[in-house]
C-alpha positions in Angstrom: 61.5 107.4 176.6 65.0 106.5 177.7 65.8 105.6 181.3 69.3 105.9 182.6 70.0 102.2 181.9 68.9 102.5 178.2 71.6 104.9 177.2 75.0 104.0 175.8 76.8 104.4 179.1 75.1 101.1 179.9 73.4 102.2 183.1 71.1 100.1 185.4 67.4 99.9 185.2 65.7 102.2 187.7 62.2 100.9 187.1 61.7 98.0 189.5 59.2 95.8 187.9 61.2 92.9 189.2 58.7 92.6 192.1 55.9 92.1 189.6 57.5 89.4 187.4 60.0 88.0 189.8 62.7 88.9 187.4 65.0 91.8 186.8 63.8 94.1 184.0 66.0 93.7 181.0 66.1 96.4 178.4 67.6 97.7 175.1 70.8 98.7 177.0 71.5 95.1 177.8 71.6 94.3 174.1 73.6 97.4 173.2 76.1 96.7 175.9 77.3 93.7 173.9 76.5 95.0 170.4 78.3 98.3 170.4 81.7 98.6 168.7 84.8 99.1 170.8 88.3 100.7 170.6 90.8 98.1 169.5 93.4 96.5 171.7 96.1 96.8 169.1 98.4 99.8 169.7 99.3 100.4 166.1 95.7 100.2 164.9 94.4 102.5 167.6 97.1 105.1 166.9 95.8 105.2 163.3 92.2 105.7 164.4 91.3 102.0 164.2 91.4 102.4 160.5 92.9 99.0 159.8 90.7 96.8 157.6 92.7 97.8 154.5 96.1 97.5 156.2 96.1 94.6 158.7 99.7 93.6 158.2 100.4 92.5 161.8 98.8 90.4 164.5 96.2 93.2 164.8 94.6 91.5 161.8 92.9 89.2 164.3 90.7 92.1 165.3 90.2 93.8 161.9 90.8 91.6 158.9 92.1 88.1 159.3 93.1 88.1 155.6 96.0 90.4 156.7 97.7 87.4 158.3 98.6 86.3 154.8 101.0 89.2 154.5 103.2 88.0 157.4 106.5 86.4 156.5 108.0 85.9 160.0 106.8 84.4 163.3 105.3 87.2 165.4 104.6 87.3 169.1 102.9 90.4 170.6 101.5 91.4 173.9 99.9 94.7 175.2 98.5 96.3 178.3 95.7 98.9 178.4 94.7 101.7 180.8 91.3 103.3 180.6 90.1 106.4 182.4 86.3 107.1 182.3 85.0 110.5 183.4 81.3 111.6 183.6 80.2 115.2 184.3 76.4 115.4 185.0 73.8 118.1 185.2 70.8 117.2 187.3 68.4 119.9 188.3 71.1 122.5 187.6 73.4 120.8 190.1 76.7 119.6 188.6 78.5 116.4 189.7 81.6 114.6 188.5 82.4 110.9 188.8 85.2 108.8 187.3 86.5 105.2 187.2 89.7 103.6 185.9 90.8 100.1 184.8 94.0 98.5 183.8 93.9 95.2 181.8 95.9 92.9 179.6 94.8 94.2 176.2 96.1 91.4 173.9 98.4 88.5 173.4 99.0 87.2 169.9 101.0 84.6 168.0 101.3 84.3 164.2 102.8 81.3 162.5 103.7 81.5 158.8 103.6 77.9 157.3 106.3 77.2 154.7 104.8 77.1 151.2 106.4 76.8 147.7 104.0 79.5 146.4 101.8 82.1 148.0 101.4 82.1 151.8 99.6 80.2 154.5 99.5 81.7 158.0 97.8 80.7 161.2 97.2 82.9 164.3 96.2 82.4 167.9 95.4 85.4 170.0 93.5 86.9 172.9 92.3 90.5 172.8 90.1 92.5 175.0 87.0 93.5 173.0 84.8 95.5 175.4 85.6 97.4 178.6 82.5 98.1 180.7 84.2 100.6 183.1 81.8 103.5 183.7 80.6 105.8 186.4 77.7 108.3 187.1 76.8 110.5 190.0 73.9 113.0 190.3 72.5 115.0 193.2 69.8 117.7 193.3 66.6 118.9 195.0 63.5 118.0 193.0 61.0 120.8 193.7 58.4 119.1 191.5 55.7 116.7 192.4 57.3 113.4 191.3 59.6 110.9 193.1 60.7 107.3 192.8 58.5 106.4 195.8 55.5 107.6 194.0 56.5 105.8 190.8 56.9 102.6 192.8 53.3 103.1 194.0 51.9 102.9 190.5 49.8 99.9 189.3 52.6 98.7 187.1 54.9 98.3 190.1 52.2 96.5 192.2 51.9 92.8 192.6 49.5 90.5 194.6 50.2 88.1 197.4 48.7 84.6 197.7 45.5 86.1 199.2 45.0 88.6 196.4 46.1 91.6 198.4 48.1 94.3 196.5 51.6 95.0 197.6 54.7 96.9 196.4 58.0 98.1 197.6 56.8 101.2 199.4 54.2 99.1 201.1 56.9 96.7 202.4 59.0 99.7 203.5 56.1 101.3 205.5 55.9 104.2 203.1 52.2 103.7 202.6 49.5 101.8 204.5 46.5 99.5 203.9 44.0 102.3 204.2 45.7 104.1 201.3 44.7 101.4 198.8 42.8 102.7 195.8 40.1 100.0 195.4 39.4 100.9 191.8 42.8 99.9 190.4 44.3 98.1 193.4 47.2 100.6 193.5 48.5 102.5 196.5 48.1 106.1 197.3 50.8 108.0 199.1 51.4 111.0 201.3 54.4 111.8 199.1 54.1 114.5 196.5 57.7 115.2 195.4 59.8 117.8 197.2 62.7 115.4 197.9 66.4 115.6 197.3 67.3 112.9 194.8 70.9 111.5 194.4 72.6 108.4 193.2 75.8 106.7 192.0 76.4 104.0 189.5 79.7 102.1 189.2 80.2 99.6 186.4 83.1 97.2 185.7 84.0 94.2 183.7 85.1 93.3 180.2 84.8 90.7 177.5 87.6 89.2 175.5 88.0 87.0 172.4 90.1 83.9 172.2 90.7 83.8 168.5 92.0 81.2 166.0 92.8 82.8 162.7 93.9 81.5 159.3 94.8 83.2 156.0 95.8 82.0 152.6 96.9 83.6 149.4 94.2 82.3 147.0 95.6 84.2 144.0 98.6 86.5 143.6 98.2 89.4 146.1 94.7 88.3 147.0 94.3 87.0 150.5 91.4 85.2 152.2 91.2 85.0 156.0 88.9 83.5 158.7 88.5 84.1 162.5 86.8 81.8 164.9 86.2 83.4 168.3 85.4 82.1 171.7 84.1 84.9 173.9 84.4 85.1 177.7 83.7 87.9 180.1 81.8 89.5 183.0 79.9 92.6 183.8 79.1 94.1 187.2 77.0 97.1 188.2 76.5 98.7 191.6 73.7 101.2 191.8 72.7 103.3 194.8 69.8 105.8 194.8 68.5 108.1 197.6 65.5 110.2 198.1 65.8 112.4 201.3 63.5 114.8 203.0 66.1 117.5 203.4 63.5 120.2 203.9 61.5 118.4 206.6 58.3 118.4 204.5 57.3 115.0 205.7 59.0 115.0 209.1 55.8 115.5 211.0 53.7 112.9 209.3 53.2 109.1 209.5 54.0 107.6 206.1 51.8 104.6 207.1 48.9 106.3 209.0 48.3 104.8 212.4 51.8 103.4 212.7 53.8 105.7 215.0 57.1 104.1 214.0 56.7 105.6 210.5 56.6 109.2 212.0 59.4 111.4 210.8 60.5 110.1 207.4 64.1 110.8 206.6 65.5 108.7 203.6 64.5 106.1 201.0 67.6 104.2 199.8 67.9 101.6 197.0 70.9 99.4 196.3 70.9 97.1 193.2 73.7 94.8 192.3 73.8 93.2 188.8 76.3 90.5 187.8 76.7 88.9 184.4 78.7 85.9 183.5 79.3 86.0 179.7 80.2 83.3 177.1 79.7 83.1 173.4 81.2 82.7 170.0 81.4 84.4 166.6 83.2 84.3 163.2 84.6 86.8 160.8 85.8 86.4 157.2 88.0 88.9 155.3 89.5 89.6 151.9 92.5 91.7 151.3 94.0 92.7 147.9 97.5 94.3 147.6 98.1 96.4 144.5 101.8 96.4 143.9 103.4 97.9 147.0 101.5 101.1 147.3 97.9 100.3 148.1 95.6 97.7 149.7 91.9 97.1 149.8 90.0 95.0 152.3 86.5 93.8 152.9 85.2 92.0 156.1 82.0 90.3 157.2 81.5 90.0 160.9 78.9 87.3 161.5 76.4 87.8 164.4 77.9 87.3 167.9 75.9 85.0 170.1 76.3 85.7 173.8 74.9 83.7 176.7 74.2 85.9 179.7 73.9 84.3 183.1 72.5 87.1 185.2 72.3 87.4 189.0 70.3 90.3 190.4 70.2 91.4 194.1 68.2 94.3 195.5 68.4 95.8 199.0 66.1 98.7 199.7 65.6 100.7 202.9 63.4 103.3 204.5 64.8 105.4 207.4 62.8 107.3 210.0 63.9 109.8 212.5 64.4 108.1 215.9 62.6 105.0 214.8 63.7 101.6 213.3 64.3 101.4 209.6 62.5 99.0 207.3 64.1 96.8 204.6 63.1 95.1 201.4 65.3 92.4 199.8 65.0 90.5 196.5 67.2 88.4 194.4 66.8 86.5 191.1 68.8 84.6 188.5 67.9 84.3 184.8 69.7 83.3 181.6 69.2 84.4 178.1 71.1 84.9 174.8 71.8 88.2 173.1 72.6 88.0 169.4 74.3 91.0 167.6 73.8 92.0 163.9 76.0 91.4 161.0 78.8 94.0 160.5 79.9 94.8 157.0 83.3 96.6 156.7 85.5 97.9 153.9 88.7 99.9 153.9 91.8 100.9 151.9 95.3 102.0 152.6 97.7 104.0 150.4 101.5 104.1 150.8 103.1 107.3 149.5 106.8 107.0 150.1 107.0 107.1 153.9 103.4 108.0 154.5 100.5 105.6 154.9 96.9 106.9 154.7 94.0 104.6 155.6 90.2 104.9 155.8 87.4 102.5 156.4 83.6 102.3 157.0 81.5 99.7 158.8 77.7 99.2 158.4 75.8 98.0 161.5 72.0 97.7 161.7 71.3 97.8 165.5 67.6 97.1 164.9 68.7 93.5 164.3 69.9 93.0 167.8 67.7 90.5 169.6 67.1 88.5 172.8 66.7 84.8 172.5 66.6 81.4 174.4 65.5 82.8 177.7 65.3 80.8 180.9 63.4 82.6 183.6 61.8 85.1 181.3 58.4 84.5 179.6 58.0 84.6 175.8 56.0 87.8 175.8 58.7 89.6 177.7 61.3 88.6 175.1 58.9 89.5 172.3 58.4 93.0 173.8 62.1 93.5 174.2 62.8 92.7 170.6 59.9 94.9 169.5 61.4 97.7 171.5 64.7 97.2 169.7 63.0 97.4 166.3 61.1 100.5 167.3 64.0 102.5 168.8 67.3 101.5 167.2 68.5 102.1 163.7 71.4 101.3 161.3 74.6 103.4 161.3 77.8 103.7 159.4 81.0 104.0 161.5 83.9 105.7 159.8 87.6 105.8 160.6 90.6 107.6 159.1 94.2 107.4 160.0 97.8 108.0 159.0 101.3 106.8 159.8 104.6 108.5 158.9 107.8 106.6 159.1 111.2 108.3 160.0 113.5 105.4 158.8 116.7 107.1 160.0 115.2 107.1 163.6 113.2 103.9 163.4 110.1 105.9 164.4 106.6 105.7 163.2 104.3 108.6 164.0 100.5 108.0 163.9 97.2 109.9 164.2 93.6 109.2 163.5 90.0 110.1 164.0 86.8 108.0 164.1 83.1 108.3 164.8 80.6 105.8 166.1 77.1 107.2 165.6 74.4 106.7 168.2 72.3 103.6 167.7 69.1 105.4 168.6 66.7 106.7 166.0 66.7 110.5 165.7 69.7 111.2 168.0 71.6 114.4 167.1 75.3 114.3 166.5 76.3 115.2 170.1 75.3 111.7 171.1 77.7 110.1 168.7 80.9 108.7 170.1 83.9 110.6 168.7 87.6 109.8 169.1 90.9 111.3 168.1 94.0 109.2 168.5 97.8 109.5 168.5 100.5 106.9 168.4 104.2 106.2 168.1 106.1 103.1 167.2 109.8 102.3 167.5 111.3 99.5 165.4 114.7 98.0 165.9 116.4 95.8 163.3 113.0 94.6 162.0 112.9 92.3 165.1 111.5 94.3 168.0 108.7 96.9 167.8 107.4 98.9 170.7 104.1 100.8 170.2 102.2 103.3 172.3 98.8 104.6 171.5 96.4 107.2 173.0 92.7 107.7 172.3 90.5 110.5 173.6 86.8 110.0 173.3 83.9 112.3 174.0 80.1 112.2 173.7 76.9 113.4 175.5 74.2 111.3 177.0 71.1 111.7 179.1 68.6 109.6 181.0 65.7 109.5 183.5 65.5 107.8 186.9 61.8 107.0 186.6 58.7 108.0 184.6 58.5 111.8 184.5 61.8 112.1 186.3 64.0 115.2 185.8 66.5 114.5 183.1 70.2 113.7 184.0 72.4 115.2 181.3 75.9 113.7 180.9 79.1 114.8 179.3 81.4 111.8 179.0 85.1 111.6 178.2 87.5 108.7 178.1 91.2 108.5 177.9 92.7 105.2 176.7 96.4 104.2 176.6 97.8 101.0 175.1 101.5 99.9 175.3 102.5 96.8 173.3 105.6 95.0 172.2 106.0 92.8 169.1 108.9 90.3 168.4 109.5 88.9 164.9 111.7 85.8 164.4 
């Protein structure tokens, strides 16, 4: 079963086993957040549907195929800026909500230095490019007429822990939403007066990004055959702010004491959870590439992306509250810090590009086996937790082939390059139908003046469906997600 945080939108965990293990509950989504592919930060490549492994004849080679640096004959300097709009339409209990979030970032800054040679080519590159943008949003709101709720789920044995005297406790107990005389002595869990019939709502806002500082080198090892290497240092951050509410909008529990015998718990109104998650990210990886140019009309490229190793320093803060009519509210707070590594799988890519007069057509495919994602080197998480997480990954994720196609048409008399593309990133989950695949179409235009200055603008529209659950047996939250991405870049050649 997927929870909201498991899905590709990267949503927070809504099961709060943190109180049991004194640690925030990691899940598959944490690995996928770092292992999923991204839309590129290079305007020309994005305009051509990110189909660039077989082309890579600019500083965008740092992202796609470092062998492409070997084609450069002049010093190049490039910089770009990116604007991302994320929109999420949800259907929860036949109630529709919309939520959006935007971000503007430096997308890339690159330098390429051709080194003088008597034969062939030797080129070095230094660049920064934004590799992942975690901007996302979700909102849902609906009355659950069924007999389930988060309060009840948090009363389950799996969400119950024991104090130093061996007495069972959980979050609803600390919030006076149950009482001692409601303990089930058979399994040490808590009973509850609650039996669904609550309005459930929530919001999740996510932000942050990762970027690569990349050193690249390429050499022409044989006539028209280029070999390239990237060494990447990864830095970044991720933040998530989750608010969840269960409210007695129909007054079903207004005339009861949630903790029998305690008059201050008379007249339940609202249960509110706020969870803040913060990641500090660092890591490294490497990529090698080959590129072969056949005369002046076609190129073929192959890349091997080695596993990326991320170190995640995670800070988790929880603030929960129960509110009663005309009585004081109760609060529960918890915080924790853990550290662990996430290692992504190999990525094998191949592509080609054909030049037919003024038209370039390119295509590529990339194989990624998401079942090879893994957690490692944990500090603050026990070995069994890590083993269970990695087993979950093996059981639920699969290998996919991403494919990209693109085209560029040059109008030499105007100095214009017109671009278009399309690409698909299939869902990493086993058995997902195609509506959960991320799909994009792209458009772009470039303006070249005297072979020295180029200005590029790219637009990408993405769309896919998603779904998730707030807790075990929760009503489903169906999502329809769209993104709009603009990149503006400038390149100087000397």
